[in-house]
C-alpha positions as MATLAB code, in Angstrom:
seq = 'XXXXXXXXXXXXXXXXXXXXXXXXXXXXXXXXXXXXXXXXXXXXXXXXXXXXXXXXXXXXXXXXXXXXXXXXXXXXXXXXXXX';
ca = [
      17.375   16.444    5.306;
      20.183   14.015    4.534;
      22.239   15.583    7.303;
      19.261   15.117    9.648;
      19.144   18.852   10.342;
      15.385   18.989   10.345;
      15.302   22.254   12.273;
      16.994   23.970    9.298;
      14.450   22.807    6.719;
      12.328   25.323    4.851;
       9.058   23.412    5.234;
       7.000   25.886    3.171;
       9.404   25.644    0.234;
       9.518   21.852    0.446;
       5.706   21.682    0.522;
       5.494   23.922   -2.569;
       8.004   21.761   -4.416;
       6.065   18.601   -3.606;
       2.800   20.209   -4.754;
       4.447   21.352   -7.994;
       5.725   17.845   -8.688;
       2.240   16.465   -8.052;
       0.680   18.994  -10.421;
       3.260   18.183  -13.063;
       2.462   14.471  -12.734;
      -1.255   15.231  -13.089;
      -0.691   17.351  -16.210;
       1.460   14.652  -17.795;
      -1.154   12.017  -17.015;
      -3.970   14.202  -18.395;
      -2.003   14.807  -21.600;
      -1.394   11.096  -22.121;
      -5.050   10.311  -21.468;
      -6.122   13.028  -23.950;
      -3.870   11.627  -26.684;
      -5.107    8.103  -25.978;
      -8.742    9.170  -26.051;
      -8.290   11.127  -29.293;
      -6.702    8.166  -31.042;
      -9.307    5.738  -29.726;
     -12.058    8.013  -31.031;
     -10.342    8.291  -34.419;
      -9.924    4.519  -34.494;
     -13.622    4.026  -33.772;
     -15.024    6.783  -35.990;
     -12.654    6.611  -38.948;
     -12.113    2.917  -39.664;
     -11.079    3.674  -43.244;
      -8.133    5.721  -41.978;
      -6.843    3.168  -39.484;
      -3.160    2.630  -39.749;
      -0.215    1.193  -37.958;
       0.804    4.599  -36.579;
      -2.545    5.043  -34.778;
      -2.333    1.508  -33.462;
       1.225    2.102  -32.238;
       0.221    5.374  -30.567;
      -2.712    3.711  -28.819;
      -0.502    0.894  -27.578;
       2.264    3.297  -26.505;
      -0.096    5.641  -24.650;
      -1.802    2.746  -22.881;
       1.582    1.491  -21.712;
       2.667    4.953  -20.551;
      -0.612    5.548  -18.687;
      -0.348    2.164  -16.964;
       3.297    2.788  -16.041;
       2.492    6.241  -14.635;
      -0.367    4.825  -12.563;
       1.973    2.170  -11.181;
       4.611    4.745  -10.248;
       2.121    7.317   -8.942;
      -0.859    5.446   -7.457;
      -2.367    8.685   -6.129;
      -3.313    9.545   -9.728;
      -5.885    6.733   -9.699;
      -8.108    8.761   -7.388;
      -8.108   11.563   -9.996;
      -9.394    9.373  -12.839;
     -13.066   10.120  -12.143;
     -12.450   13.747  -11.151;
     -14.054   16.053  -13.759;
     -11.636   18.926  -13.005;
];
């Protein structure tokens, strides 16, 4: 691509690589959201066990989710997707 030899590109392989990157981004985002949700539920349901580590995790995960959504705006459309 950098040499502008577009006729020599393996389009199928490139498409697969792009799809794999997208899936990886979605998995990472889903994992962060799951951790955030778990800690928010613990925070709400177990007030006696609240601690600075939960608070730090909640803050950290919120920041990471926001950063990922900024870098990969296409993930926003997946937020309401039940799959």
